[in-house]
Backbone bond lengths (Angstrom), bond angles and torsions (degrees), N, CA, C in turn:
res aa  C-N    CA-C-N  psi(-1)  N-CA   C-N-CA  omega(-1)  CA-C   N-CA-C  phi
1 M - - - 1.471 - - 1.567 109.81 -
2 G 1.240 118.30 148.20 1.454 123.03 178.41 1.428 111.46 -92.89
3 D 1.336 120.11 137.50 1.446 123.19 -179.36 1.560 107.27 -89.06
4 I 1.310 111.79 149.15 1.473 119.41 168.79 1.492 106.49 -112.37
5 N 1.345 117.51 171.58 1.397 122.62 -173.74 1.508 117.83 -46.92
6 D 1.317 119.70 -43.98 1.495 122.57 -173.70 1.499 114.51 -86.55
7 G 1.349 119.12 8.04 1.439 122.33 176.46 1.497 112.71 96.02
8 R 1.328 122.03 -15.43 1.471 120.81 175.84 1.496 109.64 -70.24
9 H 1.306 113.75 168.68 1.527 118.16 -174.58 1.510 110.21 -115.25
10 L 1.324 113.80 153.30 1.481 120.45 172.15 1.483 106.71 -119.80
11 A 1.348 117.40 152.18 1.409 123.16 -179.39 1.511 111.26 -65.78
12 V 1.361 118.05 140.97 1.398 122.40 178.67 1.506 106.35 -78.21
13 G 1.354 113.32 150.71 1.484 117.92 174.73 1.522 112.36 101.24
14 L 1.344 119.74 -16.13 1.377 121.03 175.96 1.547 109.69 -72.55
15 P 1.342 117.19 139.66 1.442 118.40 173.72 1.569 111.63 -56.76
16 R 1.258 115.53 156.29 1.413 122.10 -175.92 1.564 109.23 -51.99
17 I 1.333 117.46 -45.44 1.473 119.59 -177.47 1.466 110.15 -61.56
18 D 1.329 121.46 -35.19 1.432 123.78 178.03 1.510 110.09 -67.53
19 Q 1.280 118.22 -38.74 1.457 120.94 178.91 1.563 109.35 -62.52
20 L 1.328 116.00 -46.04 1.487 118.34 175.07 1.478 113.43 -63.62
21 S 1.294 116.02 -40.06 1.522 118.24 178.26 1.508 109.22 -65.77
22 C 1.289 118.20 -43.84 1.473 119.94 177.08 1.538 113.40 -60.84
23 Q 1.319 116.53 -38.75 1.485 119.70 174.52 1.510 113.24 -61.88
24 R 1.328 115.89 -40.48 1.464 121.06 177.39 1.509 109.12 -64.50
25 F 1.346 116.73 -41.87 1.469 120.44 177.94 1.531 113.13 -62.64
26 L 1.346 117.10 -43.75 1.419 121.30 176.98 1.549 114.19 -62.89
27 Q 1.309 111.45 -39.23 1.517 118.12 178.97 1.473 117.16 -84.58
28 Q 1.323 113.30 1.15 1.506 121.18 177.28 1.549 110.16 60.40
29 C 1.350 115.12 43.19 1.489 122.41 177.20 1.530 106.91 -97.64
30 S 1.311 113.93 71.66 1.473 118.21 -179.21 1.551 111.65 -75.02
31 R 1.340 115.93 168.45 1.443 120.41 177.00 1.525 108.08 -146.37
32 A 1.269 115.91 165.99 1.467 121.15 178.39 1.516 109.76 -65.39
33 L 1.320 118.91 138.89 1.459 125.72 178.58 1.505 110.55 -115.85
34 A 1.351 113.67 144.84 1.440 119.45 170.52 1.554 111.86 -104.68
35 V 1.256 116.40 163.67 1.551 121.91 177.96 1.513 104.25 -65.71
36 P 1.305 118.72 124.74 1.496 119.46 175.02 1.510 111.22 -71.58
37 D 1.318 115.50 155.77 1.434 122.19 -179.40 1.526 110.77 -59.94
38 A 1.321 118.86 -35.16 1.460 119.90 -178.70 1.531 112.43 -63.41
39 I 1.305 113.70 -35.88 1.516 116.79 178.82 1.535 111.42 -76.91
40 L 1.298 118.35 -33.81 1.454 123.39 172.05 1.529 108.75 -61.60
41 T 1.235 119.73 -46.45 1.474 125.08 177.54 1.525 110.97 -58.38
42 E 1.381 114.38 -50.66 1.486 117.90 179.04 1.557 111.94 -57.03
43 Y 1.337 116.54 -41.69 1.434 115.31 -177.04 1.587 111.81 -80.07
44 T 1.263 116.92 -20.84 1.440 118.97 171.03 1.521 110.64 -67.21
45 L 1.337 116.34 -40.16 1.433 123.32 -179.62 1.546 108.65 -69.69
46 R 1.296 120.64 -30.50 1.469 122.71 178.22 1.471 114.05 -69.95
47 S 1.352 111.53 -33.38 1.525 115.97 -174.43 1.529 107.61 -139.12
48 P 1.304 118.06 73.59 1.473 122.15 -173.70 1.565 111.40 -64.59
49 I 1.311 118.33 -19.81 1.466 115.65 -178.56 1.529 111.74 -80.80
50 M 1.320 114.98 -10.62 1.496 117.31 176.10 1.516 107.40 -84.21
51 H 1.293 115.53 123.01 1.537 118.82 -177.25 1.520 107.46 -83.24
52 N 1.316 119.62 -25.73 1.460 121.06 -178.92 1.525 110.90 -116.52
53 V 1.279 119.06 97.52 1.473 122.08 -175.85 1.513 110.42 -62.64
54 H 1.323 117.34 -25.68 1.447 122.13 -178.31 1.546 111.77 -63.54
55 L 1.279 120.44 -19.15 1.462 123.62 177.91 1.500 112.51 -81.39
56 Q 1.329 116.93 -11.92 1.457 118.02 -177.28 1.505 113.33 -84.69
57 Q 1.352 116.73 153.43 1.401 123.13 176.82 1.588 108.00 -117.23
58 P 1.285 126.54 120.88 1.421 125.83 -20.81 1.534 112.96 -68.11
59 P 1.238 123.23 179.44 1.465 128.06 13.28 1.544 113.20 -91.73
60 L 1.335 117.49 -6.27 1.464 117.92 -176.00 1.594 112.51 -57.07
61 A 1.280 116.46 -40.55 1.424 118.56 -179.12 1.491 114.51 -56.92
62 Q 1.346 117.36 -39.31 1.475 121.05 -178.04 1.510 110.73 -76.18
63 Y 1.358 119.71 -24.13 1.417 120.98 -169.56 1.558 108.00 -107.74
64 K 1.217 119.68 -5.42 1.521 119.18 176.51 1.560 107.82 -70.06
65 C 1.301 113.12 113.65 1.495 119.87 -174.67 1.511 113.33 60.38
66 A 1.341 118.84 31.60 1.448 123.94 -178.66 1.531 109.59 -71.87
67 I 1.382 113.74 141.45 1.394 122.12 170.83 1.524 109.95 -126.13
68 G 1.313 113.95 159.32 1.468 117.45 176.89 1.499 112.20 171.01
69 Y 1.348 116.46 -150.21 1.440 124.30 -170.28 1.528 111.06 -135.24
70 E 1.253 117.73 127.74 1.472 121.16 -177.20 1.549 111.37 -94.58
71 F 1.338 113.28 140.10 1.474 121.52 178.82 1.485 105.70 -135.48
72 P 1.355 118.34 161.51 1.455 120.76 174.28 1.544 116.13 -54.02
73 W 1.285 115.53 -33.06 1.504 121.64 -178.73 1.501 114.31 -85.22
74 G 1.332 115.71 -5.94 1.496 119.11 179.61 1.570 107.21 149.29
75 H 1.360 114.25 -129.18 1.445 118.33 -178.17 1.584 112.24 -157.99
76 I 1.295 115.55 162.99 1.392 119.82 171.21 1.504 106.95 -110.50
77 L 1.341 114.67 120.47 1.469 123.56 -178.53 1.514 104.29 -88.24
78 E 1.314 117.73 129.69 1.527 119.91 -175.68 1.513 105.27 -114.74
79 R 1.357 115.35 137.69 1.454 119.87 172.18 1.559 106.44 -149.87
80 R 1.293 114.18 155.14 1.436 120.35 -177.37 1.589 107.38 -115.90
81 V 1.269 117.17 132.29 1.446 125.82 -178.55 1.530 108.88 -131.78
82 N 1.320 116.41 108.29 1.470 121.64 -175.13 1.527 110.79 48.06
83 Q 1.363 117.93 -117.56 1.455 119.15 -178.76 1.479 114.46 -93.86
84 Y 1.306 118.42 16.14 1.445 124.01 -178.85 1.471 114.22 -116.08
85 V 1.287 116.08 149.22 1.465 121.90 166.97 1.538 106.81 -111.31
86 V 1.331 118.05 131.07 1.423 123.82 179.89 1.496 111.02 -116.27
87 W 1.316 115.11 130.81 1.458 121.06 178.14 1.526 106.78 -117.13
88 D 1.258 117.92 120.99 1.492 125.93 175.18 1.455 105.51 -97.76
89 F 1.315 119.73 120.80 1.425 128.47 -179.61 1.502 107.93 -92.99
90 C 1.324 116.14 102.88 1.465 126.05 -177.23 1.523 110.11 -97.80
91 L 1.304 115.32 95.82 1.431 121.15 177.76 1.533 113.25 -85.72
92 S 1.266 114.67 70.00 1.452 121.52 -170.67 1.490 114.97 -62.27
93 Q 1.324 121.24 -34.42 1.476 124.71 176.90 1.492 108.91 -63.21
94 L 1.337 118.85 -44.13 1.458 122.64 178.32 1.524 112.68 -68.96
95 L 1.316 117.27 -41.25 1.443 120.27 173.37 1.448 113.90 -56.35
96 M 1.363 116.53 -45.09 1.451 119.22 -179.53 1.485 109.82 -62.73
97 H 1.286 119.48 -36.96 1.464 123.96 176.75 1.508 109.37 -59.63
98 Y 1.328 118.39 -44.33 1.466 122.52 -179.42 1.563 109.78 -67.09
99 L 1.317 116.35 -40.93 1.479 118.20 -177.12 1.533 109.67 -67.57
100 R 1.406 119.06 -32.88 1.434 119.37 179.91 1.512 113.48 -65.26
101 V 1.374 117.21 -24.95 1.447 118.98 -175.01 1.603 106.07 -102.63
102 G 1.267 118.57 13.33 1.476 120.21 177.20 1.496 116.63 89.08
103 K 1.280 118.31 5.25 1.449 122.13 178.32 1.475 107.28 -90.50
104 R 1.379 115.41 171.72 1.469 120.05 -176.27 1.486 111.85 -125.58
105 L 1.325 116.26 179.71 1.462 122.62 -179.23 1.542 110.64 -57.94
106 E 1.324 117.50 -42.18 1.444 120.19 -177.04 1.532 112.21 -65.30
107 D 1.316 116.05 -35.65 1.454 121.95 176.02 1.528 109.43 -61.43
108 C 1.274 117.86 -46.97 1.437 124.37 -178.99 1.516 112.49 -68.49
109 Q 1.306 117.86 -40.72 1.480 122.18 175.01 1.522 111.04 -58.67
110 K 1.314 118.32 -46.92 1.477 123.35 179.30 1.479 110.16 -55.67
111 Q 1.349 118.70 -51.52 1.436 121.10 -176.38 1.509 112.67 -63.85
112 V 1.308 114.91 -41.90 1.544 117.82 -178.35 1.528 109.42 -67.61
113 F 1.349 117.74 -46.51 1.453 119.61 -176.01 1.496 110.15 -65.48
114 T 1.310 119.90 -36.98 1.481 121.99 177.07 1.501 108.75 -59.39
115 A 1.320 118.52 -46.80 1.425 123.20 177.89 1.553 112.62 -59.69
116 L 1.283 114.90 -40.84 1.478 119.18 176.31 1.493 111.78 -62.34
117 E 1.285 117.18 -41.20 1.473 121.31 179.88 1.505 111.40 -64.41
118 R 1.376 117.55 -38.08 1.471 120.87 175.03 1.542 112.53 -68.47
119 T 1.319 116.95 -21.22 1.470 117.60 -172.70 1.516 112.40 -102.31
120 F 1.351 119.20 -33.10 1.455 123.31 -174.94 1.469 114.20 -124.56
121 D 1.292 118.46 146.19 1.492 120.31 176.84 1.532 113.82 -94.85
122 C 1.287 115.94 6.09 1.530 117.35 -179.68 1.549 106.78 -105.03
123 T 1.337 117.04 38.88 1.458 123.33 173.84 1.521 112.43 -102.63
124 T 1.244 120.00 148.65 1.463 123.28 172.34 1.502 113.29 -150.13
125 R 1.253 116.95 141.21 1.483 121.72 174.57 1.546 110.37 -99.53
126 D 1.336 114.71 -5.70 1.427 121.95 -176.45 1.523 107.34 -93.08
127 L 1.292 116.19 97.62 1.471 119.78 -176.77 1.546 113.01 -66.07
128 F 1.348 115.67 -22.30 1.481 116.71 175.28 1.511 112.34 -66.72
129 A 1.335 117.08 -27.11 1.456 120.01 174.47 1.497 113.58 -60.38
130 L 1.269 118.30 -23.76 1.460 123.51 -179.22 1.553 110.59 -75.09
131 V 1.353 118.96 -25.99 1.380 119.65 -175.94 1.484 113.59 -61.56
132 G 1.382 116.76 -42.06 1.412 120.68 -179.37 1.541 114.29 -91.54
133 L 1.289 118.58 12.53 1.411 123.95 -178.96 1.488 111.18 -60.86
134 S 1.324 120.33 124.59 1.455 119.95 173.77 1.546 108.04 -146.25
135 K 1.285 114.79 140.68 1.454 122.95 -178.82 1.515 112.01 54.11
136 A 1.322 116.81 37.69 1.449 121.75 -178.69 1.494 109.82 -161.26
137 W 1.357 116.63 -176.18 1.443 125.30 177.89 1.492 109.33 -144.97
138 Q 1.306 115.77 160.97 1.469 125.69 176.90 1.531 110.89 -143.62
139 L 1.288 114.22 148.32 1.517 119.83 167.02 1.550 104.06 -96.48
140 C 1.324 110.22 143.37 1.482 116.42 179.39 1.492 108.62 -150.36
141 P 1.353 113.96 166.04 1.531 118.15 178.23 1.513 108.93 -55.21
142 S 1.236 117.62 152.65 1.451 119.63 -168.48 1.543 116.90 -93.17
143 S 1.282 111.78 -179.70 1.453 123.24 175.95 1.502 108.86 -74.59
144 S 1.295 116.48 -167.56 1.439 122.54 -178.45 1.473 114.68 -79.28
145 V 1.314 119.32 1.65 1.434 122.19 -178.25 1.550 114.63 -125.24
146 G 1.283 119.41 -19.19 1.446 124.79 -174.25 1.508 114.29 -108.08
147 M 1.291 115.63 170.74 1.493 120.21 172.44 1.431 113.14 -81.94
148 F 1.343 117.31 -37.90 1.418 123.87 176.47 1.489 110.42 -159.59
149 S 1.294 116.82 166.02 1.522 118.86 -179.67 1.545 108.50 -124.98
150 Q 1.308 114.60 158.22 1.457 123.97 169.02 1.535 104.71 -119.25
151 V 1.341 113.10 126.15 1.471 118.57 174.83 1.572 105.87 -111.69
152 A 1.299 116.62 128.70 1.454 124.18 -176.03 1.552 109.68 -129.16
153 H 1.246 115.32 133.40 1.530 120.68 175.34 1.557 101.51 -70.04
154 F 1.358 113.58 145.96 1.497 117.78 -176.84 1.507 113.30 -58.53
155 T 1.354 117.27 -28.02 1.435 119.30 179.41 1.503 114.52 -72.35
156 A 1.288 116.89 -16.84 1.467 123.88 179.47 1.521 113.60 -111.25
157 E 1.293 116.19 12.33 1.493 120.64 -174.15 1.464 112.88 -59.01
158 Q 1.390 118.56 -47.69 1.423 120.69 -177.76 1.584 112.08 -63.38
159 Q 1.353 113.34 -45.62 1.437 118.38 178.45 1.488 112.46 -62.23
160 A 1.322 118.22 -35.86 1.453 124.46 175.81 1.506 110.11 -64.36
161 R 1.366 118.49 -44.66 1.416 120.92 177.68 1.541 110.44 -58.78
162 E 1.343 118.07 -48.74 1.391 124.74 -179.54 1.540 109.94 -58.50
163 W 1.329 115.95 -42.38 1.459 116.26 176.37 1.509 115.60 -63.37
164 V 1.337 115.64 -38.15 1.442 123.01 176.62 1.562 108.76 -56.65
165 V 1.322 115.30 -48.26 1.483 118.07 -177.94 1.529 112.44 -72.33
166 S 1.269 118.13 -41.92 1.468 121.37 -175.25 1.521 113.56 -80.50
167 E 1.303 119.42 -34.65 1.477 121.18 -171.96 1.581 109.23 -110.19
168 L 1.370 114.04 -60.06 1.466 119.00 -171.59 1.525 109.09 -60.34
169 M 1.338 119.19 -49.34 1.450 123.46 -175.18 1.484 110.14 -61.59
170 A 1.332 118.40 -34.54 1.409 121.04 178.58 1.584 112.25 -66.39
171 A 1.300 116.04 -35.51 1.498 120.98 -175.84 1.548 109.13 -90.88
172 L 1.282 118.74 -19.99 1.479 121.03 -174.23 1.589 113.54 -57.75
173 P 1.281 120.12 -43.81 1.497 119.04 178.27 1.564 111.45 -54.83
174 D 1.320 113.95 -43.72 1.465 118.48 -178.91 1.498 113.45 -67.59
175 I 1.410 114.23 -35.54 1.419 117.02 179.21 1.561 111.02 -71.32
176 I 1.320 115.55 -37.34 1.479 116.57 176.37 1.498 111.36 -70.15
177 A 1.343 120.83 -36.50 1.452 122.88 176.22 1.518 110.86 -63.47
178 C 1.282 117.79 -41.20 1.494 121.33 178.69 1.522 110.66 -62.80
179 A 1.374 116.72 -44.44 1.473 118.50 178.26 1.527 111.35 -65.85
180 Q 1.325 119.63 -31.79 1.438 123.96 178.65 1.529 107.41 -70.14
181 R 1.276 121.34 -43.32 1.453 124.24 179.37 1.581 112.10 -61.45
182 I 1.297 111.75 -41.09 1.495 119.16 177.95 1.512 110.84 -58.49
183 V 1.325 114.39 -50.87 1.477 116.73 -175.22 1.489 109.81 -72.15
184 A 1.359 118.20 -28.03 1.474 122.27 178.87 1.536 110.80 -63.34
185 K 1.284 117.05 -30.78 1.516 125.20 -179.12 1.541 108.63 -67.80
186 T 1.310 118.40 -26.07 1.439 125.54 -175.61 1.508 111.61 -89.01
187 E 1.317 115.33 -13.32 1.506 116.06 -176.27 1.517 112.13 -73.28
């Protein structure tokens, strides 16, 4: 494992940019985010009579003053809601691949979340389970812009960040590859 400045570890095998992105995520060094092209394309397809997708809600609502963390595969959109921090994992490269073959955001979300359920036991489709969440986190189906979300109670935020870097980031390349293989079979 590779060390970072404060003694925590990063998974071996991640490209250098991922290690730097993971370090920024751990240290809460967020930055402003723009709406990715894949999301703009998705919303243009949803409402082709709208000539200016930026007027639609979403994606504008999620990206107005949006902050998060950029990665080669997309970004993590961060927001705080009462005592929770919510991270929407926007796999824009994968979504663009799905859009090119005639699939949509919902198709991609289903494949990715099913793979997450097979990989981790901290997933739930029951959004009511998130209401009572304390001192923990859960992965759940996503918002209207991401593939999936992670909801963490503020008391577990740092542990959730460390889990994302040590566990989720290690599994994410395989999850993305699996979703790409599935859509390739439909081409």
